[in-house]
C-alpha positions in Angstrom: 122.4 88.7 112.2 123.4 92.2 111.1 122.2 93.6 107.8 123.7 96.6 106.1 121.6 98.5 103.7 122.9 100.8 101.0 120.1 103.1 99.7 120.3 104.8 96.5 121.4 108.5 96.6 120.4 109.8 93.3 116.7 110.5 92.3 117.0 108.0 89.4 118.3 105.3 91.8 115.4 106.1 94.2 112.8 105.9 91.5 114.2 102.6 90.4 114.0 101.2 93.9 110.4 102.4 94.3 109.6 100.8 91.0 111.1 97.5 92.1 109.4 97.5 95.4 106.1 98.1 93.7 106.7 95.2 91.3 107.5 92.9 94.2 104.3 93.9 96.0 102.3 93.3 92.8 103.8 89.8 92.5 103.0 89.0 96.1 99.4 90.2 95.7 99.1 88.1 92.5 100.3 85.0 94.2 98.0 85.5 97.1 95.1 86.0 95.0 95.8 83.0 92.8 95.9 80.7 95.8 92.5 81.9 97.2 89.8 79.2 96.9 87.2 81.5 95.3 85.9 82.1 91.8 87.9 84.3 89.4 85.2 86.9 89.4 85.5 87.3 93.2 89.3 87.6 92.9 88.9 90.4 90.4 86.4 92.1 92.7 89.0 91.9 95.5 91.7 93.3 93.2 89.5 96.2 92.1 88.6 97.0 95.8 92.3 97.1 96.7 93.0 99.4 93.7 90.1 101.7 94.8 91.4 101.9 98.3 94.9 102.8 97.1 93.4 105.6 94.9 91.6 107.0 98.0 94.7 107.0 100.0 96.7 108.8 97.2 94.1 111.6 97.0 
């Protein structure tokens, strides 16, 4: 199967694509956390840990 991708050429288009990709990632993480068989407090702790790691990577 061949797939042809047409990426945005403008800065606005690139920003919109980045935003949409981030939204999809957030939804995937949310669904994954929701299905984990652990208490809500533990899920919150996992999410905070991920947020902290992402902040470290950005710095």
